[in-house]
Structure formats: C-alpha cells, structure tokens
VMD Tcl script that draws the C-alpha trace (Angstrom):
set ca {
  {17.86 3.59 -35.06}
  {15.36 5.01 -32.60}
  {16.22 4.50 -28.95}
  {13.90 5.42 -26.12}
  {14.79 5.23 -22.43}
  {12.05 5.75 -19.87}
  {12.65 6.58 -16.21}
  {10.95 7.98 -13.14}
  {8.53 5.24 -12.20}
  {8.04 3.98 -8.68}
  {5.65 3.15 -5.89}
  {3.33 5.92 -4.72}
  {0.19 6.15 -2.64}
  {-3.12 7.07 -4.18}
  {-3.36 10.82 -4.57}
  {0.38 11.16 -5.04}
  {2.42 12.38 -7.99}
  {5.22 11.17 -10.22}
  {7.16 12.57 -13.14}
  {8.18 10.20 -15.91}
  {10.88 11.03 -18.43}
  {11.79 9.58 -21.80}
  {15.12 10.31 -23.44}
  {15.13 9.84 -27.20}
  {17.95 9.33 -29.66}
  {18.23 8.34 -33.29}
  {15.51 10.78 -34.37}
  {15.25 14.46 -35.18}
  {13.46 15.07 -31.93}
  {12.31 18.62 -32.60}
  {10.17 17.54 -35.55}
  {8.86 14.34 -34.00}
  {5.58 13.95 -32.19}
  {5.94 11.90 -29.02}
  {3.50 9.79 -27.06}
  {3.09 7.88 -23.81}
  {1.35 4.52 -23.54}
  {0.81 2.16 -20.62}
  {0.15 -1.52 -20.12}
  {-1.43 -2.91 -16.99}
  {-1.08 -6.59 -16.05}
  {-3.33 -8.74 -18.21}
  {-4.42 -5.82 -20.37}
  {-3.51 -4.45 -23.76}
  {-1.23 -1.47 -24.13}
  {-3.28 1.73 -24.19}
  {-2.74 5.29 -25.26}
  {-2.13 7.85 -22.51}
  {-1.02 11.14 -24.09}
  {0.66 12.65 -27.10}
  {2.42 15.92 -27.87}
  {3.01 17.29 -31.36}
  {6.10 18.98 -32.75}
  {4.62 22.36 -31.86}
  {3.39 21.35 -28.42}
  {-0.23 20.49 -29.07}
  {-1.39 17.82 -26.64}
  {-4.04 15.13 -26.48}
  {-4.98 12.85 -23.58}
  {-6.93 9.71 -22.90}
  {-10.16 10.50 -21.09}
  {-9.01 8.45 -18.10}
  {-6.07 10.78 -17.40}
  {-7.39 14.11 -18.64}
  {-7.01 16.79 -15.98}
  {-4.54 14.71 -13.95}
  {-1.63 14.07 -16.35}
  {0.40 16.60 -18.32}
  {2.76 15.78 -21.18}
  {5.58 18.17 -22.06}
  {8.73 18.16 -24.12}
  {12.23 19.61 -23.91}
  {13.66 19.74 -27.42}
  {17.10 20.84 -26.21}
  {17.40 17.69 -24.10}
  {15.46 15.46 -26.51}
  {13.24 14.44 -23.64}
  {9.51 14.09 -23.14}
  {7.96 14.14 -19.67}
  {4.72 12.90 -18.21}
  {3.62 14.64 -15.02}
  {1.11 12.49 -13.20}
  {-0.96 13.96 -10.37}
  {-3.75 12.58 -8.23}
  {-2.68 9.06 -9.07}
  {-5.17 6.23 -8.69}
  {-4.62 2.48 -8.24}
  {-5.97 1.97 -11.77}
  {-3.01 3.97 -13.09}
  {-0.74 1.08 -12.09}
  {1.03 -0.08 -15.25}
  {4.29 -0.13 -17.14}
  {4.59 3.19 -18.96}
  {6.25 3.45 -22.35}
  {7.08 6.33 -24.65}
  {6.84 6.04 -28.39}
  {7.36 7.97 -31.58}
  {3.95 7.80 -33.30}
  {4.23 5.61 -36.38}
  {7.41 3.99 -35.11}
  {7.69 0.38 -34.03}
  {10.36 1.29 -31.50}
  {9.60 1.01 -27.79}
  {11.76 1.47 -24.74}
  {11.94 -0.91 -21.81}
  {9.23 0.97 -19.96}
  {9.07 2.19 -16.38}
  {6.85 0.64 -13.72}
  {4.32 2.80 -11.90}
  {2.55 1.25 -8.93}
  {-0.15 3.14 -7.05}
  {-1.23 1.73 -3.72}
  {-4.66 2.36 -2.26}
}
mol new
graphics top color blue
foreach p $ca { graphics top sphere $p radius 0.5 }
foreach p [lrange $ca 0 end-1] q [lrange $ca 1 end] { graphics top cylinder $p $q radius 0.2 }
display resetview
C-alpha cells in the first residue's frame, strides 16, 4: 500500500521561499516517478512538477524557473523547492506517484502579498 506524507508548508510573504518534502513508503521508490500537485480553494487540483526515475524533470508553466523538484532515493523522499513565491501559489500541495490513486494529506502553503 502506497503511503505519502507531505510536510514543509507554511505561511510566507510574497517573494519568499519554502521547501516541501514528501516521504514515500509501500513502493520501490528508486524506480518510481514522483510528482507534485496543488489545489487552491475553489479550484481543481493541478499539476506542478514531476521527476522521473532517472531525474528528468517537467514543470507547469506557472512555476517554471521558480520551483525545483528533486529526489533522494536513499531516503525515499521527493522535495519541492519553491522560490519567489506569489500569492497565486497559495494552495494545498500534494505528492503523488504517477498512475497511482494514492494521495497524502497534503501540506498547506499560504503566500501573503
């Protein structure tokens, strides 16, 4: 059973930075792609970034150049480094194994203007 636990969210001013983490279990992490999604109030969940088994990355246009996804296979953890945060980045952030229906509880990110 896949389990995902996100952490690292918080309240930050516009222009600030945060690092989110997602600890995974129940999967062979080293051969699993991983992804981050977010859901803002009243909106659908949207894709943020993904990283392949070999470290190839892809980003939503809205975060490209500001966010960086990385992985630590030894710790079975995926990170999302978020820089130059904007109020529109406010959302609950979730990690996911692409193709899996498993989601963690999410971590709240709030960016004040």
